[in-house]
Each structure stands twice: as C-alpha cells, then as structure tokens.
N, C-alpha and C positions, 0 to 999 in steps of 0.2 A: 819356721823350722821345715825343710823342706820332708813331704816322705820319700824314702823310694819304690815305687811301686814292685807291687807284686808277681814273683815267680809263678807262672804254671801251675808248679808241683803243686804251689803257697794258697793258689786260687783252688785246687782241683781240692786237697787237706779241706777246705775251710767248705768246699762243698757236700763233703764228705761226712762232715758233723751236721750242718744242717737237715743236712736228709736222720739222720743219728738220731739228733733233738726231736723230730717233725714227728715223726714213725716212738718217740717212746712216749712225744707227747699224746698221740692216740685220736682218743676222740676229746683231751680235754679240748677251751676252748686257750688260747694264746692267750686272754690277761690273768686266765685263770693260772697259769700255769708261770707268769710272766708276779701279780702279786706272790706269789709262795717264796720268789725265787728272790723276790727284792728288789727286778728291774726293773726298765719300761714295758709293755706288748712291745714297742717300736722297735722295739734293742734285741725281742727275744726275735720279730719279724727280718730283724738285720739279715741276724744271726746263720734261722734255718732260710732264706731266700740264698744266703753264702754274700750276699753287701758287707757284713760286716766278717771278710774270712780269720780273722786275728782279735777272738774278741781275749779277753785284759779274762788274767787269772781266777781273779773270784769271780770276772760274773761264772761263769764257765762251773766251777764249783756247785754256787747258789745254784745254776739251771739242775745239772747233777743230779742235786740231794733232793729239789722238787721233784724230778723223774724215778726218781728210784737208783740211782745210774749208779755204778761204783765209778772213782777216778779212775785207780788201778785195771777193771775190761774195759769202759773207756780208751784209756792212752792206746793200749793192746791194741784191740780190737781199730782203733783209724789210728795205728801200725799195721795192722799185715791188710786192713786194707789196703794200704796203701803201696803195697809189696804187692799185693794178691789179684787186688779189682783192676778190670779196668774204665774207661770209663762213668757206666753204667751200672758199674754193679757194685750193692748195698753192701759183701766184704760179709755179710754171717748174718748171722743170729746176735740181737741186742745185748746188752754186757747191765744184766739187772744185778743190784747192790742184792749182798746176800744181807736175809734178814733178820 
C-alpha cells in the first residue's frame, strides 16, 4: 500500500504535537514516560521529533494519560495553535488534565 505524502499542514500539526508532548514530559526521561504509556521509547521519540506526525489515536490517548494531559484540552490546544500560531509558536499554555 502506497502512503500519500503528508501536506505541509499535516507536518506542522505533527511538529506542534511533538513540541507539546516534549514540554509536558518536562524532566522525565523518554523511556520512563514511554513505559508508563505502554509504548516504545522510539515511538515517543519519533512523535516528539515530528518524524511520526500522524500517530495512532490510542497511542496519543496513552501518552496523554501518562503525561496528565486532557484529551479535550489537547485537541483544543492543537486546533488553536494551528489557527493562531506561526511556525515557531507553541500555541500557549499546556492543556493539563483536571485532577
């Protein structure tokens, strides 16, 4: 199966997601967060660096839980960042899940 190339917008969205996940991870190690989420450190590395700009939904769910991010806020943050941010803008505060 041939995969169609990603558009520049899809690549930018993946980079924004990766930036958000890196910021949310903070000082925690990549292997630590990946283990909590049940994904490989390499998968997390690819997402964080934008090399996997369209990760599977359940991978994002697991990472959001491991990082304490709200899925609703995450989706809103990504949409707002896409609408408002320039290519180097993070798009505002991180969407932390309610306790």
